C-alpha positions as CSV (number, residue, x, y, z in Angstrom):
1,M,32.2,27.5,-17.7
2,S,28.7,27.8,-17.0
3,T,27.7,24.3,-19.0
4,Q,30.2,22.6,-16.6
5,K,28.4,24.2,-13.6
6,E,25.1,23.3,-14.6
7,H,26.9,19.3,-14.8
8,L,27.7,19.8,-12.0
9,E,24.1,20.8,-10.4
10,S,22.4,18.2,-12.7
11,I,24.3,15.4,-11.0
12,Q,23.9,16.8,-7.6
13,D,20.2,16.9,-8.3
14,I,20.2,13.1,-10.1
15,R,22.0,11.7,-7.1
16,K,19.5,14.1,-4.5
17,M,16.6,12.2,-6.0
18,M,18.1,8.8,-6.4
19,Q,19.4,9.2,-2.6
20,E,15.4,10.3,-1.6
21,S,13.6,7.6,-3.3
22,S,15.9,4.6,-2.2
23,K,16.5,5.3,1.6
24,F,14.1,6.1,4.4
25,L,15.0,9.4,5.8
26,S,12.1,10.5,8.0
27,L,13.0,7.8,10.5
28,S,13.9,9.5,13.9
29,G,16.7,8.6,16.3
30,F,14.4,9.4,19.5
31,S,12.0,6.8,18.4
32,G,14.8,4.1,18.9
33,V,16.0,5.4,22.1
34,F,12.2,5.8,23.1
35,A,11.4,2.1,22.2
36,G,14.2,0.9,24.1
37,I,13.1,2.9,27.6
38,Y,9.8,1.3,26.8
39,A,11.3,-2.0,26.6
40,L,13.3,-1.6,29.8
41,I,10.4,-0.6,31.5
42,G,8.5,-3.1,30.1
43,A,11.0,-5.8,31.3
44,Y,11.6,-4.2,34.9
45,I,7.5,-4.4,35.3
46,G,7.0,-7.9,34.2
47,N,10.1,-9.5,36.1
48,S,8.7,-7.6,39.0
49,Y,5.1,-8.9,38.5
50,L,6.4,-13.0,38.0
51,E,9.1,-12.3,40.9
52,N,6.3,-11.4,43.2
53,Y,3.9,-14.0,42.0
54,L,6.1,-16.6,42.3
55,D,7.0,-15.6,45.6
56,Y,3.3,-15.4,46.6
57,S,2.5,-18.8,45.1
58,R,5.2,-20.5,47.0
59,S,4.3,-18.9,50.3
60,V,0.6,-20.2,49.9
61,S,0.4,-23.6,48.9
62,L,-2.6,-22.8,46.5
63,V,-1.8,-21.3,43.5
64,T,-4.6,-18.3,43.5
65,Y,-3.7,-17.1,39.7
66,S,-4.1,-19.6,37.0
67,Y,-1.4,-19.4,34.5
68,I,-3.8,-17.9,32.2
69,Q,-3.8,-14.7,34.3
70,V,-0.4,-14.4,34.3
71,I,0.4,-15.4,30.5
72,K,-2.7,-12.2,29.9
73,I,-0.9,-9.8,32.3
74,V,2.3,-10.9,30.4
75,A,0.6,-10.3,27.5
76,L,-0.7,-6.5,28.1
77,I,2.5,-5.8,29.5
78,C,3.9,-7.1,25.8
79,S,1.6,-5.3,23.7
80,S,1.6,-2.1,25.5
81,V,5.2,-1.6,24.9
82,L,4.7,-2.6,21.2
83,I,1.6,-0.2,20.9
84,L,3.6,2.7,23.0
85,S,6.7,2.4,20.8
86,I,5.1,2.2,17.2
87,V,3.2,5.7,18.3
88,T,6.2,7.5,19.6
89,A,8.1,6.2,16.3
90,F,5.4,8.1,13.8
91,Y,5.2,11.3,16.1
92,F,8.8,11.2,15.9
93,S,8.9,10.4,12.4
94,K,5.7,12.7,11.4
95,R,7.5,15.6,13.2
96,K,11.0,14.9,11.5
97,A,9.4,14.3,7.8
98,T,7.5,17.4,8.5
99,K,10.3,19.5,9.4
100,N,12.7,18.2,6.5
101,G,9.7,19.1,4.2
102,M,9.3,15.7,3.3
103,K,6.3,13.3,3.1
104,L,5.9,10.7,5.8
105,F,4.2,7.7,3.7
106,D,5.7,7.3,0.5
107,K,6.9,4.0,-1.6
108,T,10.0,3.7,0.7
109,T,8.0,3.7,3.5
110,L,5.6,1.3,2.1
111,K,8.6,-1.1,1.5
112,L,10.0,-0.4,4.9
113,L,6.7,-1.5,6.7
114,T,6.3,-4.4,4.9
115,N,9.8,-5.7,5.5
116,M,9.5,-4.6,9.3
117,A,6.1,-6.5,9.6
118,I,7.3,-9.6,8.5
119,P,9.6,-10.6,11.1
120,L,7.4,-8.5,13.6
121,V,4.6,-11.0,12.9
122,T,6.6,-14.0,12.4
123,G,8.1,-13.3,16.3
124,G,4.8,-12.7,17.8
125,F,3.3,-16.1,16.5
126,L,6.6,-17.8,17.6
127,C,6.1,-15.9,21.0
128,L,2.6,-17.2,21.2
């Protein structure tokens, strides 16, 4: 009876090690929620700015702002949303990892960051 119990415990330990090595378990759900909130706020601010800019440039026949200035402000809004989202994701993930007694950065984390960076950088270049 004890050998069967030992075998079951060994199988459970192996399963737990395999699950931890193949999944990134420290990512918090709150980080996704806050990233969405930041994106909605950024979209609202950007939309409001562009509407005000277009209304103002129509009422005054001369365009007082250059297009480069508008692009800089929109890029500032976008980069602010990105930075806030990354900082929030790091904070909540670090908090969850310490709560669960896990390390935040390991092989799985680096693999996740690499796989996320490729489409993020590509999308950034395409937007530019």
